[in-house]
C-alpha positions as CSV (number, residue, x, y, z in Angstrom):
1,M,-137.5,-71.7,97.1
2,R,-138.9,-70.0,100.1
3,I,-136.6,-69.1,103.0
4,L,-137.6,-67.8,106.5
5,H,-135.3,-66.0,108.8
6,T,-135.3,-64.7,112.4
7,N,-132.6,-63.1,114.4
8,D,-132.0,-61.6,117.9
9,L,-135.1,-63.0,119.4
10,H,-133.7,-62.5,122.9
11,G,-136.0,-65.1,124.5
12,T,-139.2,-63.6,122.9
13,L,-140.1,-66.7,120.9
14,D,-143.3,-67.9,122.5
15,E,-146.5,-69.9,121.7
16,R,-148.1,-66.9,120.0
17,R,-145.1,-66.3,117.7
18,V,-144.8,-70.0,117.0
19,A,-148.4,-70.0,116.0
20,V,-147.6,-67.2,113.5
21,L,-144.5,-68.9,112.2
22,S,-145.9,-72.5,111.9
23,P,-148.1,-72.0,108.8
24,E,-145.4,-70.0,107.2
25,R,-142.9,-72.8,107.9
26,A,-145.3,-75.4,106.4
27,N,-144.9,-73.5,103.1
28,A,-141.2,-72.8,103.3
29,D,-138.2,-74.9,102.2
30,L,-135.7,-73.5,104.8
31,Y,-135.8,-71.7,108.1
32,F,-132.8,-70.1,109.8
33,D,-132.1,-68.2,113.0
34,T,-129.0,-66.1,113.3
35,G,-128.2,-65.8,117.0
36,D,-129.2,-64.3,120.3
37,C,-132.3,-66.4,120.4
38,I,-132.0,-67.5,124.1
39,K,-133.2,-65.5,127.1
40,T,-130.1,-65.9,129.3
41,G,-127.6,-63.0,128.9
42,N,-124.0,-63.0,127.9
43,L,-122.6,-63.8,131.3
44,G,-125.7,-65.6,132.7
45,I,-125.8,-69.3,133.5
46,P,-129.1,-71.0,132.6
47,L,-130.6,-73.1,135.4
48,K,-132.6,-75.2,132.9
49,P,-132.6,-75.8,129.2
50,E,-133.8,-72.7,127.2
51,S,-137.4,-73.2,125.9
52,V,-136.4,-71.6,122.5
53,W,-134.7,-74.8,121.4
54,G,-137.8,-76.9,121.7
55,M,-139.8,-74.2,119.8
56,L,-137.2,-74.1,117.0
57,A,-137.4,-77.8,116.8
58,E,-141.2,-77.6,116.4
59,L,-140.6,-75.1,113.6
60,R,-138.0,-77.4,112.0
61,C,-135.2,-74.9,112.1
62,T,-132.8,-75.8,109.3
63,A,-129.7,-74.4,111.0
64,S,-128.6,-71.5,113.2
65,V,-125.5,-69.6,114.3
66,P,-124.7,-68.6,117.9
67,G,-124.9,-65.1,119.1
68,N,-123.1,-63.4,122.0
69,R,-126.0,-64.5,124.3
70,E,-125.3,-68.1,123.5
71,S,-121.6,-67.8,124.2
72,H,-119.5,-67.8,127.4
73,I,-115.9,-68.0,128.5
74,L,-116.6,-71.3,130.2
75,R,-117.2,-74.3,127.9
76,S,-119.6,-76.0,130.3
77,T,-121.8,-72.8,130.4
78,F,-121.7,-72.5,126.7
79,E,-122.9,-76.1,126.4
80,A,-125.6,-75.5,128.9
81,K,-126.8,-72.5,126.9
82,I,-127.3,-74.6,123.7
83,A,-128.5,-77.7,125.5
84,G,-131.7,-79.1,124.0
85,H,-131.0,-77.9,120.4
86,Q,-132.1,-80.4,117.8
87,H,-130.9,-78.6,114.6
88,P,-127.3,-77.9,113.4
89,I,-125.7,-74.9,115.1
90,L,-122.9,-73.7,112.9
91,C,-119.9,-71.6,113.7
92,A,-116.6,-71.6,111.8
93,N,-114.7,-69.2,114.0
94,L,-115.1,-70.7,117.4
95,Y,-112.3,-72.9,118.8
96,D,-111.1,-74.4,122.0
97,K,-107.6,-73.5,123.2
98,E,-106.1,-76.6,121.4
99,G,-107.4,-75.2,118.1
100,N,-110.4,-77.6,117.6
101,R,-113.6,-76.2,116.3
102,L,-116.4,-76.6,118.8
103,L,-119.2,-76.5,116.3
104,P,-119.5,-77.6,112.6
105,P,-118.4,-74.7,110.3
106,S,-120.9,-75.5,107.5
107,I,-123.3,-78.1,106.1
108,E,-124.6,-79.0,102.7
109,I,-128.2,-80.0,102.1
110,E,-130.6,-80.8,99.2
111,S,-133.8,-78.8,99.0
112,S,-136.2,-78.6,96.1
113,S,-133.5,-80.1,93.9
114,V,-131.1,-77.4,94.8
115,R,-127.8,-78.1,96.5
116,V,-127.5,-75.5,99.4
117,G,-124.3,-74.7,101.3
118,I,-124.7,-73.1,104.7
119,L,-122.0,-71.6,106.8
120,G,-122.0,-69.8,110.2
121,V,-119.8,-67.1,111.8
122,M,-120.3,-64.9,114.8
123,V,-118.8,-61.9,116.5
124,P,-115.5,-62.6,118.2
125,M,-116.0,-62.6,122.0
126,V,-112.4,-63.4,123.1
127,T,-109.4,-63.4,120.7
128,D,-105.8,-64.3,120.9
129,Q,-105.0,-60.5,121.1
130,M,-107.2,-59.9,124.2
131,A,-105.8,-60.1,127.7
132,S,-109.0,-61.9,128.7
133,K,-108.0,-65.0,126.7
134,S,-106.3,-66.3,129.9
135,L,-109.7,-66.6,131.5
136,S,-111.5,-68.1,128.6
137,Q,-111.7,-71.7,127.6
138,M,-112.7,-70.7,124.1
139,I,-111.2,-68.5,121.4
140,W,-112.8,-66.8,118.5
141,T,-111.0,-65.8,115.2
142,Q,-112.1,-63.0,112.9
143,P,-115.2,-64.0,111.0
144,I,-114.8,-62.5,107.6
145,P,-111.6,-64.4,106.4
146,V,-113.0,-67.8,107.5
147,A,-116.4,-67.1,105.9
148,I,-114.7,-66.2,102.6
149,A,-112.6,-69.4,102.6
150,I,-115.6,-71.7,103.4
151,A,-117.9,-70.0,100.9
152,Q,-115.3,-70.5,98.2
153,E,-115.3,-74.3,99.0
154,L,-119.1,-74.5,99.2
155,R,-119.4,-72.7,95.8
156,K,-117.6,-75.6,94.1
157,S,-120.5,-78.0,94.9
158,C,-123.5,-75.8,95.7
159,D,-126.1,-73.9,93.7
160,L,-127.0,-71.6,96.6
161,V,-124.6,-70.5,99.3
162,I,-126.0,-68.9,102.5
163,A,-124.0,-67.3,105.3
164,L,-125.6,-67.2,108.7
165,T,-123.9,-64.4,110.5
166,H,-124.0,-62.7,113.9
167,I,-121.5,-60.0,113.3
168,G,-123.7,-56.9,112.6
169,F,-124.8,-55.0,109.5
170,K,-121.5,-53.1,109.0
171,Q,-119.4,-56.3,108.9
172,D,-122.0,-58.1,106.8
173,Q,-121.4,-55.3,104.2
174,Q,-117.7,-55.9,104.4
175,L,-118.2,-59.6,103.9
176,A,-120.4,-59.0,100.9
177,Q,-117.8,-56.7,99.4
178,S,-115.0,-59.3,99.9
179,T,-116.5,-62.3,98.1
180,E,-118.7,-63.3,95.2
181,D,-119.3,-66.7,96.5
182,I,-122.2,-65.9,98.9
183,D,-125.7,-65.5,97.6
184,F,-127.4,-64.6,100.9
185,I,-126.1,-63.2,104.2
186,L,-128.8,-63.7,106.8
187,G,-127.5,-61.5,109.6
188,G,-127.9,-60.5,113.2
189,H,-126.3,-58.7,116.2
190,S,-126.9,-55.1,115.1
191,H,-130.8,-55.3,115.3
192,T,-131.0,-53.7,111.9
193,V,-134.5,-53.6,110.3
194,L,-134.0,-54.1,106.6
195,D,-137.5,-53.8,105.0
196,M,-135.8,-54.7,101.7
197,P,-132.5,-56.6,101.5
198,L,-129.4,-54.7,100.5
199,K,-127.6,-56.0,97.4
200,I,-123.8,-55.7,97.2
201,G,-122.3,-57.3,94.1
202,S,-124.2,-60.6,93.8
203,T,-124.9,-60.9,97.5
204,W,-128.1,-60.1,99.3
205,I,-127.9,-59.0,102.9
206,C,-131.0,-59.6,105.1
207,Q,-131.8,-58.8,108.7
208,S,-135.2,-58.6,110.5
209,G,-134.6,-56.3,113.5
210,S,-134.9,-57.9,117.0
211,H,-137.1,-59.2,119.8
212,G,-139.5,-61.1,117.6
213,K,-141.1,-58.0,116.0
214,F,-140.6,-59.4,112.4
215,F,-139.4,-62.4,110.5
216,G,-138.0,-62.4,107.0
217,R,-139.6,-64.2,104.1
218,Y,-137.6,-64.5,100.9
219,E,-138.1,-66.2,97.5
220,W,-135.2,-67.4,95.5
221,E,-135.2,-69.1,92.0
222,P,-132.2,-70.9,90.4
223,G,-130.8,-68.8,87.6
224,T,-132.8,-65.8,88.6
225,G,-131.9,-65.1,92.2
226,L,-134.0,-63.2,94.7
227,T,-137.5,-62.7,93.4
228,S,-139.4,-61.4,96.5
229,A,-138.6,-60.2,100.0
230,E,-140.7,-59.1,102.9
231,L,-140.5,-58.5,106.6
232,V,-143.6,-60.0,108.2
233,P,-144.9,-58.8,111.6
234,M,-145.0,-61.3,114.4
């Protein structure tokens, strides 16, 4: 199984980079993006749909997780930032003030006769402990406990469990140390360039820098695990 990964594009996905990724995607089973893909900043309000969503659709993005760029304290602005997406955007630790999740926490898919479970978590922007919660229409919980719980459930029915995270390399390591139920952590937020994935226990942590300089290409085989890994220049 071939997996492609981008993170922290910051609005740099353009026609040239799509042309680089398109033939790669044609030969890949799965493609994920792990946040901060849009151009609009954290507190910005987009005046029109972000072009990245159409390009991710062209590349048949399997799923993604929001980053801090895609978030906002106003629900209407958050929805404007992700307007136009055509793939599942997952986030298990994002809620409205009534305690309802605003995005799906996970999905399960079949690919190459492999049952794949995919979950998403992101950096908490506003929590119940922050004074700013009175201004925010959305609340984030801590990502690691919820990722552990969802991965445990996915492991019951899935051959491969992938966590899409936008929490930074340090927290990715803490997550890997805390569970054996995740095979891949495809990370973002810290702009870490991992020429080779880091293995902690049975979990591989992958991240491909930022601003469209690289994408990650990984090969995984049932019963064997990760067989090859490479950051490819874009």
